[in-house]
C-alpha positions, 0 to 999 in steps of 0.5 A, a space after each residue: 311811447 305813452 307813459 303808462 304810469 303816472 308818478 304820484 307824490 304821497 307823504 307817508 310819515 312812519 314816526 313811531 313805526 317800524 321799518 319793514 319795507 323801503 318804499 321807492 315811489 308810488 304811482 297811478 296805473 293808466 288804466 281806462 277811467 271806470 269808477 266800478 273798476 278794481 284791481 283783482 290780482 297782480 302777477 307774481 312777477 309784478 309785470 302785469 295786473 288783472 282789472 275787473 269791476 266792483 261786482 267782479 265782472 270779467 277780467 282784463 290783463 292790464 300790462 304794466 310795461 306797455 299799457 296793453 290790455 287783454 280781455 280774458 273773459 267777461 264772465 260774472 264772478 271772474 274777479 272773485 279771487 283770481 289766481 295767476 300761476 307762478 310763471 304768469 302764463 295762467 289764470 284761474 277764475 270763477 264763472 257765475 250763471 243762473 240755472 233753474 233760478 239758482 246761482 251756479 258757479 263753474 271754475 275755468 283756467 285760461 292760458 294768457 299766451 295761446 288763449 287755451 281754456 280748460 274747465 276745471 269744475 262743472 257748474 256747481 252749488 258747491 264751489 268753495 275755492 281755486 289755487 294754482 300749484 306748480 303746473 296744476 290748476 285746482 279747484 275745491 267743490 263739495 269738499 272734493 278736489 279737481 285738478 288739471 295740468 296747465 301744460 303738458 305735464 302731469 297734474 299734481 297736488 302735494 300742498 294743502 288746499 285751502 277754501 272758504 264756504 259760508 263763512 267757514 275755513 277748510 283745509 283739504 289735504 291727501 283728498 280729505 277736507 276739514 273745517 278749520 275754526 281757529 277762534 271757534 264756531 260762531 265767528 264769520 271766517 273771511 279773507 282766508 289765505 294760505 302762507 307760501 310755505 303752507 304752514 300758516 293761515 291768515 284770515 279775518 273775522 268779521 268785526 274782529 280783525 286779522 289773524 294768523 294761525 298754524 294750519 291745525 289752528 293753534 298758535 293763533 295770534 291777532 294782528 290788528 283790526 285790519 282788512 283784506 290781508 295778503 301774505 308777503 312771503 312767509 313772515 309779513 302781511 300787507 293789509 288795509 287799515 280803513 274807516 267809514 261812516 256806515 255808508 262809504 269809506 272816509 279814509 284808509 291806508 295800506 300797511 305792511 305787518 310782520 307777525 311780531 307786531 310791528 307796523 308800517 304804513 306805506 300809503 299816505 292820507 292823499 288816496 283812499 287806498 284799498 285791498 292790497 295785492 302784493 308781488 315781486 317788489 310791488 304791491 297793488 291797491 285800488 280806490 273807491 273811485 276806480 283808480 289803481 295804484 302800484 307801490 315800488 318797493 327797493 
């Protein structure tokens, strides 16, 4: 069988840092070479990744066990904040197009086994976010929720839904959407996400680093000057610590953080590691040259 994952030895020093996770290995994923490729998502079970382009064009499923690939969509915008259901069977994604010279976005879901596709939101100028809760695919557009079941059951939304628009964070609960501005107005809020237990919000402020707060905006805590943070459970975060020269990234490491201020670097300086995506026992990341890697955790 063709070897799918190529082992890469990366030297990592944990001197002076907390031991938050145990790294077993770091492996390069044998995806087709493409300097513009990046990882858009990793399945909750860690058995496949979704690959898109640097401009979020299309989505391709890459099975980490067999190396087989499945094109999900070639739609523009599909790679931006794509979501995978908890059982790995369904993907929710955006589909951008131009109508009357205006940029429009539709939201769709696709079952990877049957190929069945549903449209959650028709072409709109106001798509704010997408989510999946249980068997329900969710989209927020213009402050309103659209939902559809991804199986034969009934669609149900019980947890709050987080979305963003125009560098602002919004929380939708019980059909009502309100703005959340933990640091106040005048900041550009990006990379926002809800903790798995739906009690905390993780986000970045442009030029101000990463933060965590309660879902009502209270309890604001700075995590440090990190970018592209993602939740690893309810009490830890994975992010990138990057540096640039004003034009290109010169270095970047993947770090794991807890909410008490402890940090662990989990990649070395052998590669520019960016945009981490956690799953069960794994962290996927990309490089500026279109490579994909998996950090295997013990």
